[in-house]
SEGU-518106 format. One record per residue (C-alpha): residue number from 1; residue in three letters; x, y, z. Coordinates in steps of 0.05 Angstrom, whole numbers, plus 5000, padded with zeros to 4 digits. Layout:
<nodes>
@resi:NUM resn:Ala px:X py:Y pz:Z $
...
</nodes>
This chain:
<nodes>
@resi:1 resn:Unk px:8823 py:4159 pz:7545 $
@resi:2 resn:Unk px:8747 py:4156 pz:7544 $
@resi:3 resn:Unk px:8716 py:4155 pz:7613 $
@resi:4 resn:Unk px:8650 py:4121 pz:7629 $
@resi:5 resn:Unk px:8622 py:4162 pz:7686 $
@resi:6 resn:Unk px:8549 py:4152 pz:7705 $
@resi:7 resn:Unk px:8533 py:4224 pz:7723 $
@resi:8 resn:Unk px:8458 py:4227 pz:7736 $
@resi:9 resn:Unk px:8448 py:4298 pz:7759 $
@resi:10 resn:Unk px:8436 py:4346 pz:7700 $
@resi:11 resn:Unk px:8477 py:4402 pz:7730 $
@resi:12 resn:Unk px:8536 py:4356 pz:7744 $
@resi:13 resn:Unk px:8530 py:4327 pz:7674 $
@resi:14 resn:Unk px:8531 py:4395 pz:7642 $
@resi:15 resn:Unk px:8593 py:4416 pz:7680 $
@resi:16 resn:Unk px:8627 py:4350 pz:7663 $
@resi:17 resn:Unk px:8611 py:4358 pz:7589 $
@resi:18 resn:Unk px:8641 py:4428 pz:7590 $
@resi:19 resn:Unk px:8704 py:4411 pz:7629 $
@resi:20 resn:Unk px:8718 py:4347 pz:7591 $
@resi:21 resn:Unk px:8714 py:4384 pz:7525 $
@resi:22 resn:Unk px:8756 py:4443 pz:7548 $
@resi:23 resn:Unk px:8811 py:4399 pz:7579 $
@resi:24 resn:Unk px:8807 py:4338 pz:7534 $
@resi:25 resn:Unk px:8883 py:4330 pz:7537 $
@resi:26 resn:Unk px:8886 py:4329 pz:7613 $
@resi:27 resn:Unk px:8871 py:4256 pz:7628 $
@resi:28 resn:Unk px:8890 py:4255 pz:7702 $
@resi:29 resn:Unk px:8851 py:4318 pz:7719 $
@resi:30 resn:Unk px:8790 py:4292 pz:7681 $
@resi:31 resn:Unk px:8791 py:4226 pz:7719 $
@resi:32 resn:Unk px:8793 py:4263 pz:7785 $
@resi:33 resn:Unk px:8740 py:4313 pz:7767 $
@resi:34 resn:Unk px:8693 py:4263 pz:7733 $
@resi:35 resn:Unk px:8694 py:4215 pz:7792 $
@resi:36 resn:Unk px:8677 py:4271 pz:7840 $
@resi:37 resn:Unk px:8621 py:4298 pz:7796 $
@resi:38 resn:Unk px:8593 py:4228 pz:7790 $
@resi:39 resn:Unk px:8593 py:4214 pz:7865 $
@resi:40 resn:Unk px:8567 py:4281 pz:7889 $
@resi:41 resn:Unk px:8506 py:4278 pz:7844 $
@resi:42 resn:Unk px:8459 py:4254 pz:7901 $
@resi:43 resn:Unk px:8474 py:4315 pz:7944 $
@resi:44 resn:Unk px:8472 py:4364 pz:7885 $
@resi:45 resn:Unk px:8401 py:4338 pz:7872 $
@resi:46 resn:Unk px:8380 py:4366 pz:7940 $
@resi:47 resn:Unk px:8416 py:4434 pz:7935 $
@resi:48 resn:Unk px:8390 py:4476 pz:7877 $
@resi:49 resn:Unk px:8428 py:4536 pz:7906 $
@resi:50 resn:Unk px:8492 py:4504 pz:7881 $
@resi:51 resn:Unk px:8472 py:4516 pz:7809 $
@resi:52 resn:Unk px:8443 py:4585 pz:7824 $
@resi:53 resn:Unk px:8512 py:4607 pz:7849 $
@resi:54 resn:Unk px:8553 py:4569 pz:7797 $
@resi:55 resn:Unk px:8590 py:4530 pz:7851 $
@resi:56 resn:Unk px:8609 py:4471 pz:7807 $
@resi:57 resn:Unk px:8635 py:4514 pz:7751 $
@resi:58 resn:Unk px:8680 py:4549 pz:7802 $
@resi:59 resn:Unk px:8697 py:4485 pz:7838 $
@resi:60 resn:Unk px:8729 py:4451 pz:7777 $
@resi:61 resn:Unk px:8771 py:4512 pz:7758 $
@resi:62 resn:Unk px:8833 py:4533 pz:7797 $
@resi:63 resn:Unk px:8830 py:4603 pz:7827 $
@resi:64 resn:Unk px:8899 py:4615 pz:7799 $
@resi:65 resn:Unk px:8954 py:4580 pz:7759 $
@resi:66 resn:Unk px:9024 py:4608 pz:7763 $
@resi:67 resn:Unk px:9077 py:4586 pz:7713 $
@resi:68 resn:Unk px:9149 py:4610 pz:7711 $
@resi:69 resn:Unk px:9218 py:4592 pz:7686 $
@resi:70 resn:Unk px:9272 py:4566 pz:7734 $
@resi:71 resn:Unk px:9343 py:4579 pz:7710 $
@resi:72 resn:Unk px:9400 py:4544 pz:7745 $
@resi:73 resn:Unk px:9472 py:4523 pz:7732 $
@resi:74 resn:Unk px:9503 py:4454 pz:7739 $
@resi:75 resn:Unk px:9570 py:4439 pz:7771 $
@resi:76 resn:Unk px:9606 py:4451 pz:7705 $
@resi:77 resn:Unk px:9575 py:4521 pz:7700 $
@resi:78 resn:Unk px:9527 py:4502 pz:7644 $
@resi:79 resn:Unk px:9460 py:4538 pz:7648 $
@resi:80 resn:Unk px:9394 py:4501 pz:7647 $
@resi:81 resn:Unk px:9321 py:4524 pz:7648 $
@resi:82 resn:Unk px:9263 py:4484 pz:7676 $
@resi:83 resn:Unk px:9190 py:4502 pz:7684 $
@resi:84 resn:Unk px:9159 py:4517 pz:7752 $
@resi:85 resn:Unk px:9085 py:4516 pz:7771 $
@resi:86 resn:Unk px:9038 py:4531 pz:7828 $
@resi:87 resn:Unk px:8964 py:4513 pz:7820 $
@resi:88 resn:Unk px:8926 py:4551 pz:7874 $
@resi:89 resn:Unk px:8861 py:4513 pz:7867 $
@resi:90 resn:Unk px:8814 py:4534 pz:7923 $
@resi:91 resn:Unk px:8821 py:4577 pz:7985 $
@resi:92 resn:Unk px:8749 py:4576 pz:8009 $
@resi:93 resn:Unk px:8766 py:4544 pz:8076 $
@resi:94 resn:Unk px:8837 py:4566 pz:8087 $
@resi:95 resn:Unk px:8904 py:4584 pz:8055 $
@resi:96 resn:Unk px:8925 py:4541 pz:7997 $
@resi:97 resn:Unk px:8960 py:4478 pz:8023 $
@resi:98 resn:Unk px:8994 py:4423 pz:7982 $
@resi:99 resn:Unk px:9061 py:4395 pz:7963 $
@resi:100 resn:Unk px:9114 py:4413 pz:7912 $
@resi:101 resn:Unk px:9135 py:4357 pz:7865 $
@resi:102 resn:Unk px:9201 py:4355 pz:7827 $
@resi:103 resn:Unk px:9194 py:4303 pz:7772 $
@resi:104 resn:Unk px:9197 py:4300 pz:7696 $
@resi:105 resn:Unk px:9122 py:4284 pz:7691 $
@resi:106 resn:Unk px:9103 py:4349 pz:7725 $
@resi:107 resn:Unk px:9057 py:4393 pz:7682 $
@resi:108 resn:Unk px:8988 py:4424 pz:7686 $
@resi:109 resn:Unk px:8950 py:4358 pz:7679 $
@resi:110 resn:Unk px:8985 py:4325 pz:7738 $
@resi:111 resn:Unk px:8986 py:4387 pz:7782 $
@resi:112 resn:Unk px:8912 py:4404 pz:7768 $
@resi:113 resn:Unk px:8891 py:4333 pz:7787 $
@resi:114 resn:Unk px:8934 py:4335 pz:7850 $
@resi:115 resn:Unk px:8909 py:4405 pz:7869 $
@resi:116 resn:Unk px:8836 py:4386 pz:7857 $
@resi:117 resn:Unk px:8843 py:4324 pz:7901 $
@resi:118 resn:Unk px:8880 py:4365 pz:7953 $
@resi:119 resn:Unk px:8820 py:4411 pz:7961 $
@resi:120 resn:Unk px:8776 py:4353 pz:7982 $
@resi:121 resn:Unk px:8831 py:4319 pz:8022 $
@resi:122 resn:Unk px:8844 py:4381 pz:8063 $
@resi:123 resn:Unk px:8770 py:4392 pz:8074 $
@resi:124 resn:Unk px:8764 py:4321 pz:8101 $
@resi:125 resn:Unk px:8817 py:4335 pz:8155 $
@resi:126 resn:Unk px:8769 py:4390 pz:8182 $
@resi:127 resn:Unk px:8831 py:4435 pz:8190 $
@resi:128 resn:Unk px:8828 py:4505 pz:8159 $
@resi:129 resn:Unk px:8867 py:4491 pz:8095 $
@resi:130 resn:Unk px:8850 py:4504 pz:8022 $
@resi:131 resn:Unk px:8880 py:4463 pz:7966 $
@resi:132 resn:Unk px:8938 py:4474 pz:7919 $
@resi:133 resn:Unk px:8997 py:4437 pz:7886 $
@resi:134 resn:Unk px:9060 py:4457 pz:7851 $
@resi:135 resn:Unk px:9129 py:4437 pz:7829 $
@resi:136 resn:Unk px:9174 py:4432 pz:7769 $
@resi:137 resn:Unk px:9194 py:4384 pz:7713 $
@resi:138 resn:Unk px:9264 py:4384 pz:7744 $
@resi:139 resn:Unk px:9291 py:4314 pz:7759 $
@resi:140 resn:Unk px:9334 py:4314 pz:7822 $
@resi:141 resn:Unk px:9359 py:4243 pz:7809 $
@resi:142 resn:Unk px:9432 py:4240 pz:7790 $
@resi:143 resn:Unk px:9443 py:4313 pz:7809 $
@resi:144 resn:Unk px:9495 py:4334 pz:7861 $
@resi:145 resn:Unk px:9475 py:4368 pz:7926 $
@resi:146 resn:Unk px:9501 py:4434 pz:7899 $
@resi:147 resn:Unk px:9459 py:4428 pz:7835 $
@resi:148 resn:Unk px:9395 py:4411 pz:7873 $
@resi:149 resn:Unk px:9408 py:4468 pz:7923 $
@resi:150 resn:Unk px:9418 py:4519 pz:7867 $
@resi:151 resn:Unk px:9355 py:4495 pz:7833 $
@resi:152 resn:Unk px:9315 py:4500 pz:7898 $
@resi:153 resn:Unk px:9340 py:4570 pz:7910 $
@resi:154 resn:Unk px:9323 py:4593 pz:7840 $
@resi:155 resn:Unk px:9254 py:4560 pz:7844 $
@resi:156 resn:Unk px:9239 py:4595 pz:7910 $
@resi:157 resn:Unk px:9265 py:4662 pz:7885 $
@resi:158 resn:Unk px:9204 py:4665 pz:7839 $
@resi:159 resn:Unk px:9154 py:4625 pz:7881 $
@resi:160 resn:Unk px:9165 py:4668 pz:7944 $
@resi:161 resn:Unk px:9124 py:4725 pz:7916 $
@resi:162 resn:Unk px:9062 py:4680 pz:7910 $
@resi:163 resn:Unk px:9063 py:4645 pz:7978 $
@resi:164 resn:Unk px:9061 py:4662 pz:8052 $
@resi:165 resn:Unk px:9038 py:4633 pz:8119 $
@resi:166 resn:Unk px:8968 py:4662 pz:8110 $
@resi:167 resn:Unk px:8966 py:4656 pz:8034 $
@resi:168 resn:Unk px:8996 py:4590 pz:8010 $
@resi:169 resn:Unk px:9037 py:4541 pz:8050 $
@resi:170 resn:Unk px:9072 py:4488 pz:8006 $
@resi:171 resn:Unk px:9102 py:4423 pz:8031 $
@resi:172 resn:Unk px:9144 py:4368 pz:8000 $
@resi:173 resn:Unk px:9120 py:4315 pz:7952 $
@resi:174 resn:Unk px:9153 py:4267 pz:7903 $
@resi:175 resn:Unk px:9226 py:4289 pz:7893 $
@resi:176 resn:Unk px:9221 py:4341 pz:7949 $
@resi:177 resn:Unk px:9242 py:4317 pz:8017 $
@resi:178 resn:Unk px:9268 py:4350 pz:8080 $
@resi:179 resn:Unk px:9333 py:4371 pz:8045 $
@resi:180 resn:Unk px:9297 py:4408 pz:7990 $
@resi:181 resn:Unk px:9246 py:4440 pz:8037 $
@resi:182 resn:Unk px:9303 py:4466 pz:8081 $
@resi:183 resn:Unk px:9339 py:4498 pz:8021 $
@resi:184 resn:Unk px:9274 py:4531 pz:7997 $
@resi:185 resn:Unk px:9258 py:4555 pz:8067 $
@resi:186 resn:Unk px:9327 py:4585 pz:8074 $
@resi:187 resn:Unk px:9319 py:4622 pz:8008 $
@resi:188 resn:Unk px:9250 py:4648 pz:8027 $
@resi:189 resn:Unk px:9278 py:4673 pz:8094 $
@resi:190 resn:Unk px:9336 py:4707 pz:8059 $
@resi:191 resn:Unk px:9291 py:4744 pz:8009 $
@resi:192 resn:Unk px:9234 py:4761 pz:8056 $
@resi:193 resn:Unk px:9275 py:4774 pz:8119 $
@resi:194 resn:Unk px:9225 py:4737 pz:8162 $
@resi:195 resn:Unk px:9220 py:4671 pz:8198 $
@resi:196 resn:Unk px:9149 py:4645 pz:8187 $
@resi:197 resn:Unk px:9114 py:4578 pz:8177 $
@resi:198 resn:Unk px:9113 py:4586 pz:8102 $
@resi:199 resn:Unk px:9133 py:4514 pz:8087 $
@resi:200 resn:Unk px:9117 py:4449 pz:8123 $
@resi:201 resn:Unk px:9160 py:4387 pz:8127 $
@resi:202 resn:Unk px:9217 py:4430 pz:8156 $
@resi:203 resn:Unk px:9272 py:4402 pz:8200 $
@resi:204 resn:Unk px:9259 py:4394 pz:8274 $
@resi:205 resn:Unk px:9312 py:4447 pz:8290 $
@resi:206 resn:Unk px:9275 py:4502 pz:8252 $
@resi:207 resn:Unk px:9200 py:4493 pz:8261 $
@resi:208 resn:Unk px:9186 py:4423 pz:8236 $
@resi:209 resn:Unk px:9139 py:4374 pz:8270 $
@resi:210 resn:Unk px:9152 py:4306 pz:8299 $
@resi:211 resn:Unk px:9116 py:4249 pz:8262 $
@resi:212 resn:Unk px:9115 py:4288 pz:8196 $
@resi:213 resn:Unk px:9158 py:4237 pz:8157 $
@resi:214 resn:Unk px:9115 py:4180 pz:8184 $
@resi:215 resn:Unk px:9048 py:4215 pz:8179 $
@resi:216 resn:Unk px:9022 py:4191 pz:8111 $
@resi:217 resn:Unk px:9041 py:4119 pz:8123 $
@resi:218 resn:Unk px:9017 py:4117 pz:8195 $
@resi:219 resn:Unk px:8953 py:4154 pz:8176 $
@resi:220 resn:Unk px:8939 py:4104 pz:8121 $
@resi:221 resn:Unk px:8942 py:4046 pz:8170 $
@resi:222 resn:Unk px:8901 py:4083 pz:8222 $
@resi:223 resn:Unk px:8847 py:4093 pz:8169 $
@resi:224 resn:Unk px:8850 py:4020 pz:8148 $
@resi:225 resn:Unk px:8846 py:4000 pz:8221 $
@resi:226 resn:Unk px:8779 py:4036 pz:8225 $
@resi:227 resn:Unk px:8756 py:4002 pz:8160 $
@resi:228 resn:Unk px:8774 py:3934 pz:8188 $
@resi:229 resn:Unk px:8737 py:3949 pz:8253 $
@resi:230 resn:Unk px:8674 py:3962 pz:8212 $
@resi:231 resn:Unk px:8685 py:3894 pz:8180 $
@resi:232 resn:Unk px:8690 py:3863 pz:8249 $
@resi:233 resn:Unk px:8764 py:3847 pz:8247 $
@resi:234 resn:Unk px:8834 py:3878 pz:8254 $
@resi:235 resn:Unk px:8905 py:3873 pz:8227 $
@resi:236 resn:Unk px:8925 py:3812 pz:8269 $
@resi:237 resn:Unk px:8943 py:3753 pz:8225 $
@resi:238 resn:Unk px:8929 py:3790 pz:8159 $
@resi:239 resn:Unk px:8977 py:3789 pz:8100 $
@resi:240 resn:Unk px:8989 py:3856 pz:8066 $
@resi:241 resn:Unk px:9021 py:3876 pz:8000 $
@resi:242 resn:Unk px:9049 py:3946 pz:7994 $
@resi:243 resn:Unk px:9077 py:3981 pz:7932 $
@resi:244 resn:Unk px:9130 py:4034 pz:7935 $
@resi:245 resn:Unk px:9191 py:4038 pz:7981 $
@resi:246 resn:Unk px:9191 py:4112 pz:8000 $
@resi:247 resn:Unk px:9166 py:4146 pz:8063 $
@resi:248 resn:Unk px:9093 py:4126 pz:8054 $
@resi:249 resn:Unk px:9108 py:4053 pz:8040 $
@resi:250 resn:Unk px:9161 py:4048 pz:8094 $
@resi:251 resn:Unk px:9118 py:4075 pz:8151 $
@resi:252 resn:Unk px:9056 py:4039 pz:8127 $
@resi:253 resn:Unk px:9097 py:3975 pz:8131 $
@resi:254 resn:Unk px:9122 py:3994 pz:8200 $
@resi:255 resn:Unk px:9054 py:4010 pz:8230 $
@resi:256 resn:Unk px:9018 py:3951 pz:8197 $
@resi:257 resn:Unk px:9071 py:3905 pz:8225 $
@resi:258 resn:Unk px:9064 py:3935 pz:8295 $
@resi:259 resn:Unk px:8989 py:3922 pz:8292 $
@resi:260 resn:Unk px:9000 py:3848 pz:8276 $
@resi:261 resn:Unk px:8999 py:3844 pz:8200 $
@resi:262 resn:Unk px:9053 py:3810 pz:8157 $
@resi:263 resn:Unk px:9076 py:3855 pz:8101 $
@resi:264 resn:Unk px:9106 py:3814 pz:8045 $
@resi:265 resn:Unk px:9120 py:3863 pz:7987 $
@resi:266 resn:Unk px:9152 py:3930 pz:7972 $
@resi:267 resn:Unk px:9169 py:3958 pz:7903 $
@resi:268 resn:Unk px:9201 py:4012 pz:7862 $
@resi:269 resn:Unk px:9203 py:4030 pz:7788 $
@resi:270 resn:Unk px:9248 py:3970 pz:7774 $
@resi:271 resn:Unk px:9201 py:3916 pz:7802 $
@resi:272 resn:Unk px:9179 py:3887 pz:7869 $
@resi:273 resn:Unk px:9206 py:3842 pz:7923 $
@resi:274 resn:Unk px:9167 py:3786 pz:7955 $
@resi:275 resn:Unk px:9187 py:3762 pz:8025 $
@resi:276 resn:Unk px:9139 py:3708 pz:8048 $
@resi:277 resn:Unk px:9169 py:3710 pz:8118 $
@resi:278 resn:Unk px:9148 py:3783 pz:8125 $
@resi:279 resn:Unk px:9186 py:3849 pz:8125 $
@resi:280 resn:Unk px:9199 py:3858 pz:8199 $
@resi:281 resn:Unk px:9231 py:3917 pz:8235 $
@resi:282 resn:Unk px:9302 py:3894 pz:8221 $
@resi:283 resn:Unk px:9289 py:3883 pz:8147 $
@resi:284 resn:Unk px:9252 py:3950 pz:8142 $
@resi:285 resn:Unk px:9312 py:3985 pz:8173 $
@resi:286 resn:Unk px:9354 py:3956 pz:8117 $
@resi:287 resn:Unk px:9304 py:3981 pz:8065 $
@resi:288 resn:Unk px:9308 py:4051 pz:8095 $
@resi:289 resn:Unk px:9384 py:4048 pz:8093 $
@resi:290 resn:Unk px:9391 py:4029 pz:8020 $
@resi:291 resn:Unk px:9333 py:4074 pz:7999 $
@resi:292 resn:Unk px:9368 py:4133 pz:8031 $
@resi:293 resn:Unk px:9429 py:4115 pz:7989 $
@resi:294 resn:Unk px:9385 py:4117 pz:7926 $
@resi:295 resn:Unk px:9394 py:4043 pz:7912 $
@resi:296 resn:Unk px:9342 py:3999 pz:7878 $
@resi:297 resn:Unk px:9295 py:3950 pz:7912 $
@resi:298 resn:Unk px:9334 py:3889 pz:7888 $
@resi:299 resn:Unk px:9386 py:3906 pz:7942 $
@resi:300 resn:Unk px:9337 py:3871 pz:7989 $
@resi:301 resn:Unk px:9346 py:3802 pz:7959 $
@resi:302 resn:Unk px:9422 py:3808 pz:7962 $
@resi:303 resn:Unk px:9418 py:3810 pz:8038 $
@resi:304 resn:Unk px:9356 py:3766 pz:8045 $
@resi:305 resn:Unk px:9364 py:3712 pz:7991 $
@resi:306 resn:Unk px:9300 py:3676 pz:8012 $
@resi:307 resn:Unk px:9262 py:3735 pz:7984 $
@resi:308 resn:Unk px:9248 py:3740 pz:7909 $
@resi:309 resn:Unk px:9254 py:3799 pz:7861 $
@resi:310 resn:Unk px:9206 py:3806 pz:7803 $
@resi:311 resn:Unk px:9237 py:3854 pz:7752 $
@resi:312 resn:Unk px:9190 py:3903 pz:7718 $
@resi:313 resn:Unk px:9128 py:3876 pz:7753 $
@resi:314 resn:Unk px:9078 py:3902 pz:7804 $
@resi:315 resn:Unk px:9058 py:3864 pz:7867 $
@resi:316 resn:Unk px:8983 py:3860 pz:7853 $
@resi:317 resn:Unk px:8985 py:3786 pz:7832 $
@resi:318 resn:Unk px:9009 py:3764 pz:7901 $
@resi:319 resn:Unk px:8959 py:3728 pz:7946 $
@resi:320 resn:Unk px:8941 py:3772 pz:8006 $
@resi:321 resn:Unk px:8885 py:3800 pz:8050 $
@resi:322 resn:Unk px:8901 py:3874 pz:8045 $
@resi:323 resn:Unk px:8932 py:3918 pz:7991 $
@resi:324 resn:Unk px:8963 py:3987 pz:7999 $
@resi:325 resn:Unk px:8985 py:4023 pz:7934 $
@resi:326 resn:Unk px:9036 py:4073 pz:7960 $
@resi:327 resn:Unk px:9080 py:4090 pz:7900 $
@resi:328 resn:Unk px:9049 py:4139 pz:7851 $
@resi:329 resn:Unk px:8988 py:4152 pz:7806 $
@resi:330 resn:Unk px:8965 py:4099 pz:7757 $
@resi:331 resn:Unk px:8990 py:4036 pz:7792 $
@resi:332 resn:Unk px:8927 py:3994 pz:7790 $
@resi:333 resn:Unk px:8892 py:3984 pz:7724 $
@resi:334 resn:Unk px:8832 py:3940 pz:7711 $
@resi:335 resn:Unk px:8876 py:3878 pz:7698 $
@resi:336 resn:Unk px:8911 py:3891 pz:7765 $
@resi:337 resn:Unk px:8845 py:3897 pz:7801 $
@resi:338 resn:Unk px:8823 py:3830 pz:7772 $
@resi:339 resn:Unk px:8887 py:3799 pz:7800 $
@resi:340 resn:Unk px:8873 py:3829 pz:7868 $
@resi:341 resn:Unk px:8803 py:3800 pz:7871 $
@resi:342 resn:Unk px:8826 py:3732 pz:7845 $
@resi:343 resn:Unk px:8880 py:3729 pz:7899 $
@resi:344 resn:Unk px:8832 py:3742 pz:7956 $
@resi:345 resn:Unk px:8845 py:3815 pz:7973 $
@resi:346 resn:Unk px:8787 py:3843 pz:8015 $
@resi:347 resn:Unk px:8811 py:3914 pz:8027 $
@resi:348 resn:Unk px:8848 py:3965 pz:7985 $
@resi:349 resn:Unk px:8868 py:4032 pz:8015 $
@resi:350 resn:Unk px:8907 py:4083 pz:7974 $
@resi:351 resn:Unk px:8971 py:4111 pz:8003 $
@resi:352 resn:Unk px:8989 py:4148 pz:7939 $
@resi:353 resn:Unk px:8949 py:4200 pz:7901 $
@resi:354 resn:Unk px:8900 py:4167 pz:7853 $
@resi:355 resn:Unk px:8940 py:4103 pz:7842 $
@resi:356 resn:Unk px:8877 py:4065 pz:7820 $
@resi:357 resn:Unk px:8844 py:4078 pz:7753 $
@resi:358 resn:Unk px:8769 py:4094 pz:7751 $
@resi:359 resn:Unk px:8748 py:4027 pz:7719 $
@resi:360 resn:Unk px:8791 py:3989 pz:7768 $
@resi:361 resn:Unk px:8758 py:4024 pz:7828 $
@resi:362 resn:Unk px:8689 py:4005 pz:7803 $
@resi:363 resn:Unk px:8710 py:3933 pz:7790 $
@resi:364 resn:Unk px:8738 py:3927 pz:7861 $
@resi:365 resn:Unk px:8675 py:3956 pz:7891 $
@resi:366 resn:Unk px:8629 py:3910 pz:7850 $
@resi:367 resn:Unk px:8671 py:3851 pz:7871 $
@resi:368 resn:Unk px:8660 py:3865 pz:7944 $
@resi:369 resn:Unk px:8729 py:3895 pz:7959 $
@resi:370 resn:Unk px:8725 py:3952 pz:8009 $
@resi:371 resn:Unk px:8762 py:4010 pz:7977 $
@resi:372 resn:Unk px:8788 py:4075 pz:8007 $
@resi:373 resn:Unk px:8808 py:4133 pz:7961 $
@resi:374 resn:Unk px:8873 py:4170 pz:7974 $
@resi:375 resn:Unk px:8839 py:4236 pz:7989 $
@resi:376 resn:Unk px:8814 py:4202 pz:8053 $
@resi:377 resn:Unk px:8863 py:4147 pz:8070 $
@resi:378 resn:Unk px:8928 py:4184 pz:8054 $
@resi:379 resn:Unk px:8908 py:4250 pz:8087 $
@resi:380 resn:Unk px:8954 py:4238 pz:8146 $
@resi:381 resn:Unk px:9011 py:4275 pz:8113 $
@resi:382 resn:Unk px:8974 py:4340 pz:8102 $
@resi:383 resn:Unk px:8940 py:4332 pz:8170 $
@resi:384 resn:Unk px:9007 py:4334 pz:8205 $
@resi:385 resn:Unk px:9028 py:4391 pz:8159 $
@resi:386 resn:Unk px:8967 py:4427 pz:8186 $
@resi:387 resn:Unk px:8989 py:4411 pz:8256 $
@resi:388 resn:Unk px:9059 py:4438 pz:8239 $
@resi:389 resn:Unk px:9026 py:4503 pz:8216 $
@resi:390 resn:Unk px:8990 py:4507 pz:8283 $
@resi:391 resn:Unk px:9054 py:4495 pz:8322 $
@resi:392 resn:Unk px:9090 py:4549 pz:8281 $
@resi:393 resn:Unk px:9034 py:4599 pz:8293 $
@resi:394 resn:Unk px:9036 py:4586 pz:8368 $
@resi:395 resn:Unk px:9112 py:4582 pz:8371 $
@resi:396 resn:Unk px:9105 py:4514 pz:8404 $
@resi:397 resn:Unk px:9131 py:4444 pz:8392 $
@resi:398 resn:Unk px:9087 py:4385 pz:8412 $
@resi:399 resn:Unk px:9114 py:4317 pz:8433 $
@resi:400 resn:Unk px:9115 py:4256 pz:8388 $
@resi:401 resn:Unk px:9059 py:4225 pz:8429 $
@resi:402 resn:Unk px:9016 py:4288 pz:8424 $
@resi:403 resn:Unk px:9024 py:4293 pz:8348 $
@resi:404 resn:Unk px:9012 py:4218 pz:8338 $
@resi:405 resn:Unk px:8949 py:4220 pz:8381 $
@resi:406 resn:Unk px:8923 py:4280 pz:8341 $
@resi:407 resn:Unk px:8939 py:4245 pz:8276 $
@resi:408 resn:Unk px:8902 py:4182 pz:8296 $
@resi:409 resn:Unk px:8842 py:4222 pz:8318 $
@resi:410 resn:Unk px:8840 py:4261 pz:8252 $
@resi:411 resn:Unk px:8844 py:4197 pz:8212 $
@resi:412 resn:Unk px:8789 py:4165 pz:8254 $
@resi:413 resn:Unk px:8746 py:4227 pz:8243 $
@resi:414 resn:Unk px:8758 py:4225 pz:8168 $
@resi:415 resn:Unk px:8738 py:4152 pz:8166 $
@resi:416 resn:Unk px:8676 py:4161 pz:8209 $
@resi:417 resn:Unk px:8652 py:4222 pz:8170 $
@resi:418 resn:Unk px:8663 py:4187 pz:8103 $
@resi:419 resn:Unk px:8628 py:4124 pz:8128 $
@resi:420 resn:Unk px:8568 py:4162 pz:8156 $
@resi:421 resn:Unk px:8561 py:4205 pz:8094 $
@resi:422 resn:Unk px:8563 py:4144 pz:8049 $
@resi:423 resn:Unk px:8507 py:4114 pz:8089 $
@resi:424 resn:Unk px:8466 py:4177 pz:8083 $
@resi:425 resn:Unk px:8475 py:4192 pz:8010 $
@resi:426 resn:Unk px:8504 py:4131 pz:7975 $
@resi:427 resn:Unk px:8517 py:4059 pz:7992 $
@resi:428 resn:Unk px:8542 py:4031 pz:8057 $
@resi:429 resn:Unk px:8619 py:4027 pz:8059 $
@resi:430 resn:Unk px:8626 py:4066 pz:7994 $
@resi:431 resn:Unk px:8684 py:4108 pz:8019 $
@resi:432 resn:Unk px:8694 py:4141 pz:7951 $
@resi:433 resn:Unk px:8625 py:4173 pz:7951 $
@resi:434 resn:Unk px:8626 py:4187 pz:8026 $
@resi:435 resn:Unk px:8693 py:4222 pz:8023 $
@resi:436 resn:Unk px:8676 py:4262 pz:7961 $
@resi:437 resn:Unk px:8609 py:4286 pz:7987 $
@resi:438 resn:Unk px:8634 py:4303 pz:8057 $
@resi:439 resn:Unk px:8694 py:4341 pz:8030 $
@resi:440 resn:Unk px:8654 py:4377 pz:7977 $
@resi:441 resn:Unk px:8599 py:4400 pz:8023 $
@resi:442 resn:Unk px:8645 py:4439 pz:8069 $
@resi:443 resn:Unk px:8680 py:4474 pz:8011 $
@resi:444 resn:Unk px:8614 py:4488 pz:7974 $
@resi:445 resn:Unk px:8581 py:4519 pz:8035 $
@resi:446 resn:Unk px:8642 py:4563 pz:8046 $
@resi:447 resn:Unk px:8642 py:4584 pz:7973 $
@resi:448 resn:Unk px:8568 py:4603 pz:7974 $
@resi:449 resn:Unk px:8576 py:4641 pz:8040 $
@resi:450 resn:Unk px:8633 py:4683 pz:8012 $
@resi:451 resn:Unk px:8597 py:4704 pz:7948 $
@resi:452 resn:Unk px:8620 py:4699 pz:7876 $
@resi:453 resn:Unk px:8695 py:4696 pz:7890 $
</nodes>
C-alpha cells in the first residue's frame, strides 16, 4: 500500500524514505512509523541535536529482535512447530514492556508495529517502562487446555532467557489471557527458581493486580470522558457504538453505561449485533458468559430477539454520537470513516491498537470528528500493568479503589498532556500529534542523555 504522509521536516523525510524502502513489505509497521514521523516534524524542526545524535534512525529500529522455534505436541502425541518472537524495541526509559500475542497473523510486521506503538504508549503513561511486543503464530482456538499449556511451557522455555523483572516484562494480548499468563509464569518460576514480577496480568492469588482485566476498557472511557469535557459535554444521553466483544469492548461498554451512555453494538469476526434498547448490565453479563464459552456474537439475538445480527458486517454504519473500535487493527477504512461522519459520530477513540487506517484518520479529523489514537486512549491496560509491577516490587497489593483511582489519574494525565502538546506544536484537539510528540520527546531526551546506545 502506498502511504501519503505529508512529512515536512527534511530529517524526518530522509528517515522515512530510508525505512519505507528497507521495510517495503511491512505495511503495518510503515503506517505506524510514517504517521509518527509526520506528526513529530514540528518539534524536530526545533531540535537539531536529534539529527546530530541520529535519534530518529535509532528510534525506528528495534534494539533487538528475537526469533525462535516453539515445538509442542498435541493430545494425540503428534509434534508441531510454531514460530516465537520478541521485539525489544526501546528501553530508554525502562525495561521493555508489552504484550504477547498468540494468533496466526503474528509476524515481524505486526509485532514491529505493535512494539513501536508501545514505546510511545508507555512513555505517555509517565511510568518507567520501555516498549516491546512478542508472541507466536500459534492459534489457541480449538486447542485443548493441555495443548495450550504445553505450548505455553515450550514458548516460555526459550523466552525465559531473554526476559526478567528488570529487563523485559511481558503481559497478555490477543489470544493470551490470564490462563496462558499463569502457565508461562509457572514455567518461568520452575526454570529460574525465583518468584518475581516477570509477567503482568497474573492471577490475584500470585501477584496480579485488581482492575487489570477492566483496565483498557475503563481507561478508554476515562480518556473519552476528558475529551467530552473539553467539548463541553459528557456521556449522559449519548449513543455509543463499540466493536469487539472481548475484555476491552466489554469493560468499555460497562463503564460507558455507568456514566450515562447507551451502548448499542458489539461485534466479533462473524458480524455485529445492534440493540437499540441498549446493552445494559444484565445483557453485558450474558455477553461475558457466552464469550467465556467461546461462542459467537449471534448468541445475543437468541436471548434478546429484539436485537439484530448483521452477518459479516462492521457497526460503523450505525447512527451514533460516539464510536469505540475495540477489536483489532485495520477495522476502520476510509469508507467506514465516511459512514461514521454521515451518521453523526462526533468522537472516535481507539480501544484497539491502530484499528483506524491512516487515510481514515485524516478524513475524520478534516470532517470535525475528535479522534484519539490507541497509544493514548487504550493505554489503561499497560498503565495497570505498570502498577502491577510496582506492587510486585513492593510486595504489596492495593485495593480495587486505589488501583482504579490511579488508573483514572493516569488516563487524565495522558489526555491533558496530549491536549496541551497539541496546542503548543500542532492544532487544537489534534490528539494524534499531541500524543506522538509528547511520547516521543521523553524517549528522545532519554536516548540522547544515555549516548549512542
